[in-house]
C-alpha positions in Angstrom: 0.0 0.0 0.0 1.3 3.5 -0.9 2.3 6.1 1.6 1.7 8.9 -0.9 2.5 12.6 -0.9 -0.8 13.9 0.4 -1.8 11.7 3.3 -0.4 9.0 5.5 -2.3 5.9 4.6 0.1 3.0 4.8 -0.1 2.8 8.7 -3.2 1.8 10.7 -5.1 4.9 12.0 -3.8 4.6 15.6 -0.2 4.2 14.5 -0.6 7.2 12.2 -1.7 9.4 15.1 1.1 8.0 17.3 3.6 8.8 14.6 2.1 12.3 14.1 2.3 12.9 17.9 6.1 12.2 17.8 6.4 14.7 14.9 4.3 17.3 16.8 6.4 16.9 19.9 9.5 18.0 18.1 7.9 20.9 16.2 8.1 24.7 16.7 4.7 25.4 18.3 4.9 29.1 17.5 5.2 28.4 13.8 2.5 25.8 14.0 0.2 28.1 15.8 0.6 30.9 13.2 -0.2 28.5 10.4 -3.3 27.3 12.3 -4.4 30.9 12.9 -3.8 31.9 9.3 -5.7 28.9 8.0 -8.6 29.5 10.3 -8.9 33.2 9.6 -8.6 32.6 5.8 -11.9 30.6 6.0 -13.6 33.1 8.4 -13.9 30.4 11.1 -14.0 31.9 14.6 -11.7 30.6 17.4 -14.9 29.7 19.3 -15.9 27.3 16.5 -12.5 25.6 16.4 -12.4 25.3 20.2 -15.9 23.7 20.1 -14.9 21.2 17.5 -11.9 20.2 19.6 -14.1 20.1 22.7 -11.7 22.4 24.6 -12.0 25.9 26.1 -11.6 29.0 24.0 -8.5 30.2 25.9 -6.9 26.7 25.6 -7.4 26.9 21.8 -6.0 30.5 21.6 -3.0 29.3 23.6 -2.4 26.6 20.8 -2.5 29.3 18.2 -0.1 31.4 20.3 2.3 28.5 20.6 1.9 28.4 24.4 0.1 25.0 24.5 1.1 21.9 22.8 -1.3 20.3 20.4 -1.9 16.5 20.2 -1.8 14.5 17.0 -5.6 13.9 17.3 -6.3 17.6 17.6 -4.0 18.5 14.6 -5.7 15.8 12.4 -9.1 17.2 13.3 -8.1 20.8 12.6 -6.5 19.7 9.3 -10.0 18.4 8.3 -11.8 21.5 9.5 -9.3 23.8 7.7 -9.2 21.5 4.6 -5.4 21.2 4.6 -3.0 18.2 4.6 -1.7 18.0 8.2 1.8 17.9 6.8 1.4 21.5 5.7 1.3 22.4 9.4 4.2 20.3 10.6 6.6 20.6 7.6 8.3 23.9 6.8 8.8 23.2 3.1 5.7 21.1 2.3 4.5 22.0 -1.2 1.0 23.4 -1.1 -1.2 26.0 -2.9 -1.4 28.1 0.3 0.1 31.2 -1.3 -2.2 31.0 -4.4 -5.3 30.5 -2.3 -4.4 33.2 0.2 -3.8 35.7 -2.7 -7.1 34.7 -4.2 -8.9 35.4 -0.9 -7.0 38.7 -0.5 -8.0 39.9 -4.0 -11.6 38.7 -3.5 -12.2 39.7 0.1 -16.0 39.6 -0.3 -15.9 35.8 -0.7 -18.3 34.3 1.9 -17.2 31.8 4.5 -19.0 29.0 2.7 -17.4 29.8 -0.6 -13.9 30.0 1.0 -14.4 26.6 2.5 -15.7 25.3 -0.9 -12.6 26.6 -2.7 -10.3 25.1 -0.1 -12.0 21.7 -0.3 -11.7 22.0 -4.1 -7.9 22.4 -3.7 -7.9 19.4 -1.5 -9.7 17.3 -4.1 -7.2 18.3 -6.7 -4.4 17.1 -4.5 -6.2 13.8 -3.9 -6.9 13.4 -7.6 -3.2 14.1 -8.5 -2.1 11.5 -5.9 -4.4 8.9 -7.4 -3.5 9.5 -11.0 0.3 9.8 -10.5 1.0 7.4 -7.6 -1.7 4.8 -7.7 -2.5 4.6 -11.4 1.0 5.7 -12.6 -0.4 8.0 -15.3 2.0 10.3 -17.0 0.8 13.9 -17.0 0.2 15.7 -20.3 2.0 19.0 -20.9 -0.1 21.8 -22.3 1.2 24.8 -24.2 2.0 28.1 -22.5 0.5 30.6 -24.9 1.5 33.3 -22.5 5.1 32.9 -23.9 3.9 32.7 -27.5 5.1 35.5 -29.8 1.8 36.8 -31.2 2.5 39.5 -33.8 0.0 41.8 -32.2 -1.2 42.9 -28.8 -4.9 42.4 -29.3 -6.1 40.1 -26.5 -9.4 39.2 -28.2 -7.5 38.0 -31.3 -5.1 36.1 -29.2 -8.0 34.1 -27.7 -9.4 33.4 -31.2 -6.0 32.3 -32.5 -5.2 30.1 -29.5 -8.6 28.4 -29.9 -7.7 27.5 -33.4 -4.2 26.3 -32.3 -5.8 24.1 -29.6 -8.4 22.6 -31.9 -5.6 21.7 -34.3 -3.3 20.3 -31.5 -6.1 18.2 -30.0 -7.2 17.0 -33.5 -10.8 18.2 -32.9 -11.4 19.5 -36.4 -14.4 21.8 -36.4 -16.8 19.4 -34.8 -18.8 20.2 -31.6 -17.1 19.2 -28.4 -19.3 16.5 -26.7 -17.8 16.8 -23.2 -15.6 19.8 -22.5 -14.9 18.6 -19.0 -13.5 15.2 -20.1 -11.5 16.9 -22.9 -9.9 19.2 -20.3 -9.0 16.2 -18.1 -7.1 14.6 -21.0 -4.7 17.5 -20.6 -4.0 16.5 -17.0 -6.0 19.4 -15.7 -8.1 18.8 -12.5 -11.6 20.1 -13.1 -14.5 20.0 -10.7 -17.9 21.7 -10.4 -19.2 23.1 -7.1 -22.2 25.1 -6.2 -21.0 28.4 -4.8 -23.1 31.0 -2.9 -21.8 33.9 -5.0 -23.9 33.6 -8.2 -21.6 36.2 -9.8 -18.7 33.8 -9.9 -18.6 31.6 -12.9 -15.3 29.8 -12.3 -11.8 30.0 -11.0 -8.3 28.7 -11.8 -5.4 27.8 -9.5 -1.9 26.7 -10.6 -1.0 24.3 -7.8 2.8 23.8 -7.3 2.4 20.0 -7.3 -1.1 19.1 -8.6 -0.7 21.6 -11.5 -3.6 23.2 -13.3 -6.9 23.2 -11.3 -10.3 24.5 -12.5 -13.5 25.0 -10.5 -16.8 25.8 -12.3 -19.7 27.2 -10.4 -22.5 24.6 -10.5 -25.0 27.3 -9.7 -24.8 28.4 -13.4 -26.9 27.1 -16.2 -25.5 23.8 -17.6 -24.5 25.3 -20.9 -23.0 28.3 -19.2 -20.9 25.8 -17.2 -19.4 24.5 -20.5 -18.4 28.0 -21.5 -16.9 28.6 -18.0 -14.9 25.4 -18.3 -13.4 26.6 -21.7 -12.9 30.1 -20.3 -10.8 28.7 -17.3 -9.0 26.4 -19.7 -7.8 29.5 -21.4 -6.4 30.9 -18.1 -4.5 27.6 -17.7 -3.1 28.0 -21.3 -2.2 31.7 -20.9 -2.1 32.8 -17.3 -0.5 30.0 -15.2 2.2 32.4 -14.1 -0.5 34.5 -12.3 -1.0 31.6 -9.9 -4.8 32.1 -9.6 -7.8 33.8 -11.2 -11.5 34.2 -10.2 -13.9 34.9 -13.1 -17.0 37.0 -12.4 -20.0 37.3 -14.7 -20.1 41.0 -14.0 -16.8 42.6 -12.9 -14.8 45.8 -12.9 -11.7 43.6 -12.8 -8.5 45.6 -13.6 -7.3 42.4 -15.4 -10.2 42.6 -17.8 -8.0 42.1 -20.9 -7.3 38.6 -19.6 -11.0 38.0 -19.3 -11.7 39.3 -22.8 -9.1 36.9 -24.1 -10.6 34.0 -22.2 -14.1 34.8 -23.4 -12.9 35.0 -27.0 -11.1 31.7 -26.6 -14.1 30.0 -25.1 -16.5 31.2 -27.8 -14.2 30.2 -30.7 -13.1 27.0 -29.1 -16.7 25.8 -28.5 -18.3 27.2 -31.6 -15.7 27.5 -34.4 -16.3 30.0 -37.1 -15.5 27.5 -39.9 -18.2 25.1 -38.7 -20.8 27.9 -38.6 -19.9 29.1 -42.1 -19.9 25.5 -43.5 -23.2 24.4 -42.0 -25.3 27.6 -41.7 -26.1 30.8 -43.4 -28.0 34.0 -42.5 -31.8 33.8 -42.6 -34.4 36.3 -43.5 -37.0 36.5 -40.8 -36.9 37.0 -37.0 -38.7 33.7 -36.4 -36.0 31.9 -38.5 -33.3 33.5 -36.5 -34.8 32.3 -33.2 -35.0 28.8 -34.7 -31.5 28.9 -36.0 -30.0 30.1 -32.8 -31.7 27.4 -30.8 -30.5 24.8 -33.2 -26.9 26.0 -33.0 -27.0 26.3 -29.2 -28.3 22.8 -28.7 -25.8 21.3 -31.2 -22.8 23.0 -29.6 -24.1 22.8 -26.1 -23.7 26.5 -25.3 -26.2 29.2 -24.3 -28.1 31.1 -26.9 -26.3 34.2 -25.7 -23.0 32.7 -26.8 -24.4 31.9 -30.3 -25.8 35.4 -30.6 -22.3 36.8 -29.9 -20.7 34.4 -32.3 -23.1 35.4 -35.1 -22.6 39.1 -34.4 -18.8 38.5 -34.8 -19.5 37.0 -38.2 -21.6 40.1 -39.0 -24.6 38.0 -39.7 -26.8 40.1 -37.3 -26.6 43.8 -36.6 -26.7 45.5 -33.2 -30.4 46.1 -33.3 -31.2 42.4 -34.0 -28.6 41.4 -31.5 -30.4 43.4 -28.7 -33.8 42.1 -29.7 -32.6 38.4 -29.7 -30.9 38.9 -26.4 -34.3 39.6 -24.8 -36.0 36.8 -26.6 -37.5 34.4 -23.9 -37.9 31.6 -26.4 -34.1 31.4 -26.6 -33.9 30.4 -23.0 -33.3 26.6 -23.2 -34.9 24.9 -20.2 -32.8 22.8 -17.8 -34.7 19.6 -18.7 -33.8 20.1 -22.4 -30.1 19.9 -21.6 -27.8 17.0 -20.8 -25.1 17.2 -18.2 -22.1 15.3 -19.6 -20.7 14.8 -16.1 -23.7 12.5 -15.3 -23.6 9.1 -16.9 -26.8 8.4 -18.9 -26.8 4.8 -17.7 -27.6 5.8 -14.1 -31.1 5.3 -12.8 -33.1 8.5 -12.3 -32.8 8.1 -8.5 -29.0 7.7 -8.7 -28.7 10.6 -11.2 -30.5 12.8 -8.7 -28.1 11.7 -5.9 -25.1 12.1 -8.2 -26.3 15.6 -9.1 -26.3 16.5 -5.4 -22.8 15.1 -5.0 -21.5 17.1 -8.0 -23.1 20.2 -6.5 -21.0 19.5 -3.4 -17.8 19.4 -5.4 -17.1 15.9 -6.7 -17.0 14.5 -10.2 -17.9 11.1 -11.6 -14.3 10.9 -12.9 -12.9 11.4 -9.3 -15.4 9.0 -7.8 -14.3 6.3 -10.3 -10.6 7.0 -9.4 -11.3 6.7 -5.6 -13.4 3.6 -5.8 -11.0 1.8 -8.1 -8.1 2.7 -5.7 -10.2 1.2 -2.9 -11.0 -2.0 -4.8 -7.2 -2.4 -5.5 -6.5 -2.1 -1.7 -4.6 1.2 -2.1 -6.8 3.1 0.3 -9.1 2.1 3.2 -12.8 2.4 3.2 -12.6 5.1 5.8 -10.1 7.0 3.6 -12.5 6.5 0.7 -15.2 8.3 2.6 -12.8 11.0 3.6 -11.6 11.6 0.0 -15.2 11.8 -1.3 -16.1 14.4 1.4 -18.8 12.1 2.7 -19.6 12.4 6.4 -19.4 9.2 8.4 -23.0 9.6 9.7 -24.7 9.2 6.3 -21.9 8.5 3.9 -21.9 4.8 4.2 -25.3 4.2 2.5 -24.6 6.5 -0.4 -21.1 5.1 -0.9 -22.5 1.6 -0.8 -25.0 2.5 -3.6 -22.2 4.0 -5.7 -20.0 0.9 -5.2 -22.9 -1.4 -6.1 -23.6 0.6 -9.3 -19.9 0.6 -10.3 -19.7 -3.1 -9.7 -22.7 -3.8 -12.0 -21.3 -1.4 -14.6 -17.9 -3.1 -14.7 
């Protein structure tokens, strides 16, 4: 069984804690306390909440953060879970983590709620777990994506850069001009960790983090429309291709972001990548009546699995529709494609309706079917314990067993 880089799994649980206790005994408690305080404050968790979870008094907990009281291995493991960090980050001075990227994200986006901060930190944890499973358990060699940020474009137009990079990527990935069936799975083939999660802030469409170990990580807000999620995934993919040196990026639907040029480029990339100009010109042509435009736009949106708004913008770029018609179509209620008319590629169609509903709830909470498969296969191979499987899937002990049992039963039948 593997020890791994992100968690101590090879030893029985009691021995793990005993070993951790010996590490904690020899550690600088002032440094440990500062790390615990920074982690707690970054998630807007009060010291009272932490003390309550440890079942100790408030002053006793504050003394731990101040480095005056020693912390036990059990307490550190519990705080690591509460703060969504690997415990080794707290006890190792040079442990590679995305702490600086996440803290910078929280600093730049100070209005993020407590719930969304925890969701983002859990997302980072999932990316670390997924990286461990893919590299260490399944021995998969990571793909290397281009860094278009270092590419010598012969102009400084960010919108054109996005358009050109979309064409480069379609050629590199041998996509031709066909619609992309599952943008999420395509992104995963490039060794990018991508998850969905329902965030409280409906103005956030997605975010990108360049993890020092796990690499490129993308989170898409599940609160968005399903087709909008596809666009957001492609948008954040552009950030991975161009802006990895920035370390992190949060994308808002409406923003006065001073880095707006990067967002223009990512929007241009996403539109061109998902709905290539050449395919539109080959398969479609301008129509004569308003009703025909409504029909055509819906047809294109459903075929390319993007929102009608994206199609309207793409047709405007082709100069097929003028600004007046653009404005009129933007307000057209018949172009709103209902949820039940769309298919989420992250939900296997072979699932029963009941299991699909449960999986939808799981995806809202941050998991993916791809990640679930990795975890359960690692468990079947004996690489992780059942308890660790629950932990990696963010399933609470109280009600996680039944849901996990149903997932394992389905996977067994499917295989």
